[in-house]
C-alpha positions as CSV (number, residue, x, y, z in Angstrom):
1,M,202.7,56.2,67.2
2,K,199.5,53.6,68.0
3,A,196.9,56.7,67.6
4,A,197.8,57.7,64.8
5,R,197.7,53.9,63.1
6,V,194.3,53.7,64.5
7,A,193.5,56.9,63.1
8,N,194.6,55.7,59.6
9,G,193.2,52.6,59.4
10,A,189.8,54.2,60.7
11,R,190.0,56.4,57.3
12,V,191.5,53.5,55.2
13,V,188.1,52.0,56.4
14,N,185.9,55.0,55.7
15,G,187.1,55.1,52.4
16,V,186.6,51.7,51.5
17,R,183.1,52.5,52.8
18,A,182.0,54.8,50.9
19,L,183.9,53.5,47.7
20,V,181.6,51.0,48.4
21,E,178.3,53.0,49.1
22,R,179.1,54.7,45.5
23,V,179.7,51.5,43.8
24,R,175.8,51.1,45.4
25,R,174.7,53.9,44.0
26,V,176.1,53.8,40.5
27,A,174.9,50.6,40.4
28,R,171.2,51.0,41.5
29,V,170.9,54.2,38.9
30,R,171.9,51.6,36.2
31,R,169.4,49.3,37.4
32,D,166.5,51.2,38.2
33,G,166.9,54.2,35.7
34,P,167.9,57.7,36.7
35,V,164.9,58.2,38.8
36,R,165.0,56.5,42.1
37,G,162.7,53.7,42.6
38,V,161.3,53.5,39.5
39,P,162.5,50.6,37.8
40,R,162.9,50.7,34.0
41,G,161.2,47.7,32.9
42,S,157.8,49.9,34.8
43,R,158.7,52.7,33.0
44,A,159.4,51.1,29.5
45,R,156.2,49.5,30.0
46,R,154.1,52.3,31.2
47,G,155.5,53.9,28.2
48,R,154.1,50.9,26.2
49,A,150.9,51.5,27.4
50,L,151.0,55.4,27.3
51,G,152.1,55.0,23.3
52,G,149.2,51.9,22.3
53,G,146.3,54.3,24.5
54,L,147.4,56.4,21.8
55,L,146.9,54.6,19.1
56,L,143.9,53.8,19.9
57,V,142.3,57.0,20.6
58,P,141.7,57.6,16.1
59,P,140.1,54.0,15.3
60,V,137.9,53.4,18.1
61,A,136.7,57.1,18.5
62,A,135.5,56.6,14.5
63,A,134.3,53.1,15.5
64,L,132.3,54.2,18.6
65,L,131.3,58.1,17.3
66,G,131.0,57.6,13.4
67,P,127.6,56.2,13.1
68,F,126.5,58.8,14.8
69,L,128.2,61.2,12.6
70,A,127.5,59.6,9.0
71,P,124.9,58.9,7.3
72,D,123.6,55.5,6.9
73,P,123.8,54.9,3.8
74,V,126.4,56.3,2.6
75,P,124.9,58.5,-0.9
76,S,127.1,57.8,-3.8
77,D,126.4,61.4,-5.6
78,G,129.9,62.1,-6.1
79,A,132.2,61.4,-9.1
80,P,134.4,57.9,-8.8
81,Y,137.4,58.4,-7.4
82,A,137.7,62.3,-7.3
83,P,140.2,63.1,-4.9
84,D,139.1,67.3,-4.5
85,E,135.2,65.7,-3.4
86,G,135.4,65.6,0.6
87,P,138.2,65.4,3.0
88,L,139.5,62.2,1.8
89,G,137.7,62.1,-1.8
90,T,135.3,59.2,-3.2
91,D,135.6,56.1,-3.8
92,A,134.6,54.2,-6.9
93,L,130.9,54.1,-6.3
94,G,131.4,58.0,-5.7
95,R,130.8,57.5,-1.9
96,D,132.6,60.1,0.4
97,V,135.6,58.4,1.8
98,L,135.4,60.1,5.2
99,A,131.8,58.7,5.5
100,L,133.3,54.9,5.1
101,V,135.6,55.5,7.7
102,L,133.5,56.5,9.8
103,R,130.4,54.0,9.5
104,G,133.1,51.0,8.3
105,G,134.9,50.7,12.2
106,A,131.7,49.3,13.7
107,S,131.8,46.5,11.8
108,A,135.2,46.1,11.4
109,L,136.7,46.7,15.1
110,G,132.9,44.8,16.4
111,V,133.5,41.3,14.6
112,A,136.7,40.8,16.1
113,C,136.5,42.0,19.9
114,A,133.1,40.1,19.7
115,A,135.0,37.0,18.6
116,V,138.0,37.2,20.7
117,A,135.4,38.1,23.8
118,L,133.8,35.4,22.9
119,A,136.5,32.8,22.3
120,V,138.1,34.0,25.8
121,V,135.0,32.8,27.5
122,L,134.4,29.8,25.8
123,G,138.0,28.8,25.6
124,G,138.8,30.3,29.6
125,A,135.7,27.9,30.7
126,L,137.1,25.0,28.9
127,G,140.5,25.5,30.4
128,L,139.7,26.1,34.4
129,A,137.8,23.3,34.0
130,A,140.4,20.9,32.4
131,A,142.8,22.1,35.1
132,A,140.8,21.6,37.9
133,S,139.5,18.4,37.4
134,R,140.7,15.5,39.0
135,S,140.8,12.4,36.2
136,R,142.9,12.6,33.1
137,R,139.6,11.2,31.4
138,V,137.7,14.4,32.2
139,D,140.7,16.8,30.9
140,D,140.9,15.0,27.7
141,L,137.0,15.0,27.1
142,L,137.1,18.3,27.2
143,I,140.8,19.2,25.9
144,R,141.0,17.1,23.0
145,P,137.5,18.0,20.9
146,V,138.4,21.6,20.3
147,E,142.3,21.0,19.3
148,L,140.6,19.5,16.5
149,L,140.3,22.7,14.9
150,L,143.9,23.9,15.5
151,P,145.0,22.9,12.2
152,L,141.8,24.2,9.9
153,P,142.9,26.9,8.2
154,S,141.1,30.2,9.2
155,L,140.9,31.5,5.5
156,L,139.1,28.1,4.6
157,V,136.2,27.6,8.0
158,I,135.4,31.6,7.2
159,S,135.3,30.6,3.4
160,L,133.0,27.7,4.3
161,V,130.5,29.7,6.2
162,G,130.6,33.0,4.2
163,V,129.0,30.1,1.4
164,G,125.9,29.8,3.7
165,W,125.7,32.8,5.8
166,R,127.2,35.5,3.0
167,G,126.7,39.2,4.2
168,H,125.9,37.6,8.4
169,P,128.4,39.8,10.3
170,V,127.3,37.7,13.4
171,A,128.7,33.9,11.0
172,V,131.8,35.7,10.5
173,A,132.2,36.6,14.4
174,L,131.5,32.5,15.6
175,A,133.8,31.5,13.2
176,V,136.9,33.5,14.2
177,A,135.6,32.9,17.7
178,A,136.2,29.2,16.9
179,L,139.1,29.2,15.3
180,N,140.7,31.0,18.9
181,V,138.8,28.7,21.0
182,P,141.4,25.7,20.7
183,A,144.7,28.2,21.7
184,V,142.8,29.8,24.4
185,A,142.1,26.7,26.1
186,R,145.4,25.3,25.8
187,L,147.2,28.4,27.0
188,L,145.0,29.0,29.9
189,R,144.8,25.3,30.9
190,A,148.6,25.5,31.2
191,A,148.4,28.3,33.1
192,A,146.2,27.5,35.6
193,L,147.5,24.1,36.7
194,D,150.3,25.4,39.4
195,A,147.1,26.9,40.6
196,A,144.4,24.7,40.9
197,S,147.1,21.5,41.9
198,G,148.6,24.1,44.6
199,P,148.5,24.3,48.5
200,V,145.8,26.9,48.6
201,A,143.1,25.5,46.0
202,E,144.0,21.9,48.3
203,A,143.5,23.9,51.6
204,M,139.7,25.7,49.3
205,R,138.8,22.0,49.0
206,L,139.4,20.2,52.3
207,Q,137.4,23.6,53.8
208,G,134.6,22.3,51.8
209,E,134.5,24.7,49.4
210,S,132.3,24.5,45.7
211,R,134.5,23.9,42.9
212,A,132.9,26.6,41.2
213,R,134.6,28.9,43.9
214,V,137.5,27.3,43.5
215,L,137.5,27.8,39.5
216,F,136.6,30.9,39.2
217,G,137.2,32.3,42.8
218,H,141.1,31.6,42.9
219,V,142.8,29.7,40.1
220,G,140.3,32.0,37.4
221,R,141.9,35.2,39.3
222,A,145.5,33.9,38.9
223,V,145.0,33.1,35.1
224,L,143.3,36.8,34.6
225,P,146.4,38.5,33.9
226,V,147.8,35.5,31.3
227,A,144.1,35.8,29.4
228,A,144.3,39.8,29.7
229,A,147.6,39.8,27.6
230,D,146.7,36.9,25.4
231,A,143.2,38.6,24.6
232,G,144.8,41.9,23.7
233,T,147.1,40.1,21.2
234,R,144.2,38.0,19.7
235,V,142.4,41.6,18.8
236,G,144.9,42.5,16.6
237,T,145.3,39.1,14.8
238,A,141.0,38.9,14.6
239,V,141.5,42.1,13.5
240,F,143.2,41.4,10.5
241,T,141.7,38.0,10.3
242,V,138.0,39.7,9.9
243,A,139.5,42.4,7.1
244,A,140.8,39.7,5.0
245,A,138.0,37.7,4.7
246,N,136.1,41.2,3.7
247,F,139.3,41.5,1.2
248,L,138.2,38.5,-0.6
249,G,134.9,39.4,-0.7
250,L,134.0,36.2,2.1
251,G,132.3,38.3,4.7
252,L,130.0,41.2,4.4
253,D,128.7,42.7,1.2
254,P,130.1,44.4,-1.3
255,T,129.2,47.5,-1.0
256,S,129.3,47.6,2.9
257,P,131.3,50.6,4.9
258,D,133.5,48.1,6.3
259,W,137.5,49.2,6.5
260,G,138.4,45.8,5.1
261,V,135.8,46.1,1.6
262,V,136.4,49.8,1.4
263,I,140.2,48.2,0.8
264,A,139.5,45.7,-1.5
265,A,136.7,48.0,-3.6
266,S,139.9,50.3,-4.1
267,R,142.9,48.7,-4.5
268,E,143.1,48.8,-7.9
269,A,142.9,53.3,-8.0
270,L,145.9,52.9,-5.1
271,F,147.8,55.9,-6.9
272,V,144.3,58.3,-8.4
273,Q,142.9,58.2,-4.7
274,P,145.4,57.1,-2.2
275,W,143.3,58.3,0.5
276,A,140.7,55.4,-0.3
277,V,142.8,52.9,0.8
278,C,145.3,54.5,3.2
279,A,142.7,55.6,5.2
280,P,140.7,52.8,6.5
281,T,144.6,50.8,6.3
282,L,146.2,53.5,8.8
283,L,143.2,52.7,11.1
284,L,143.7,48.6,11.1
285,V,147.6,49.1,11.8
286,M,146.8,51.9,14.5
287,F,143.9,49.7,16.4
288,T,146.3,46.3,15.9
289,V,149.5,48.2,16.8
290,G,148.0,49.7,19.8
291,A,146.1,46.6,21.2
292,N,149.4,45.2,20.9
293,L,151.2,47.8,23.1
294,L,148.4,48.3,25.8
295,A,147.8,44.7,26.6
296,D,152.6,44.0,26.5
297,G,152.1,47.8,29.0
298,L,149.9,47.0,31.2
299,L,149.5,43.4,31.5
300,G,152.6,42.1,30.5
301,G,154.6,42.2,33.7
302,G,151.6,40.7,36.1
303,A,151.6,38.0,33.6
304,V,155.5,37.4,33.9
305,G,155.1,37.9,37.3
306,G,152.5,35.8,38.1
307,A,153.8,32.6,36.5
308,R,157.3,32.8,38.1
309,T,155.1,33.1,41.4
310,G,152.8,30.2,40.3
311,S,155.9,28.2,38.9
312,G,157.6,27.6,42.7
313,S,154.6,26.7,44.3
314,R,154.0,23.5,44.3
315,T,154.7,21.4,47.4
316,G,155.0,17.7,49.0
317,G,151.0,18.3,49.2
318,G,149.8,19.1,45.7
319,R,150.3,16.7,42.8
320,T,154.1,15.9,42.3
321,G,156.2,18.0,39.8
322,G,156.5,15.5,37.2
323,A,152.6,14.7,37.6
324,R,151.4,17.2,34.7
325,T,152.9,17.4,31.3
326,G,152.1,19.1,28.2
327,D,150.4,16.4,26.4
328,G,147.8,15.8,29.8
329,R,148.2,14.2,33.9
330,T,149.8,11.1,34.0
331,G,149.4,8.7,36.0
332,G,150.1,8.9,39.7
333,G,149.8,12.6,40.1
334,R,148.4,13.0,43.5
335,G,150.6,13.1,46.5
336,D,149.4,11.9,50.0
337,G,150.4,14.8,52.0
338,K,148.2,16.7,53.5
339,A,147.2,20.8,52.6
340,T,146.8,23.4,55.9
341,A,144.6,26.2,55.5
């Protein structure tokens, strides 16, 4: 009798264990997806990265290889707005639209990418220096002057630059970079506050490491995913800003093969010769969407993870939790504890 009860109890326990294990497997599948060990978030990010890379191939290939495939300048020996001449027809000046698309990518994408790269370098240096500084005055001296550019409309600044240096892509790139420096500096300063005040940075200072090594060796690497993800989104905005400036006649010469200029020159014949407008527009849209998807897929998870791990890394040996605010440092920020290696 007792043996039967023990056997029944064992069967009940085994059944409960099997049920619990089955529930755990269902929860694991719902969390990680059908493929075991591969989280849904990771597969989604890889899918976005793959889609973004595929979207970037046509515009980037046109910008890099186009100048070697199309003549410079593009000859205007065809009839205006002739859809039957050439694969994509001709524009208002009788130039082949395919040749214009191949020639115009270098300026349309090159100016925007150069402007974003310059903005990330200058804004990143300012943000990192402000985050690593131990004085509120130095912080304000580095950040507050560049914040004066934040309320300025982008097209207004580019129009002022276009009046003095019309047709110079370098001037447009410098104007777009200057407009993006304040936002980049503020973002990277906020992202670098935890790393600059954490125990690792304090230990490096106590060990006699130079300020440049602490700033770029530790703090810079901590905010690199955030900077890369932000740059990926800013490239799309910069491309549309440069294209809008060229579309309004504030940038390059009206006869330039730039994609924005071609769209502006051919918009009146959209229904007569649609490829003169749709081809460069499609490449601009593919580049901006692809850049955003690629940046989000490759670096989105790293930026979020870095932000989460950095938010809980403060200890008593660093700056206290309320030592810094979004406007700057408040008084009495540094604690009395010592960081150890």
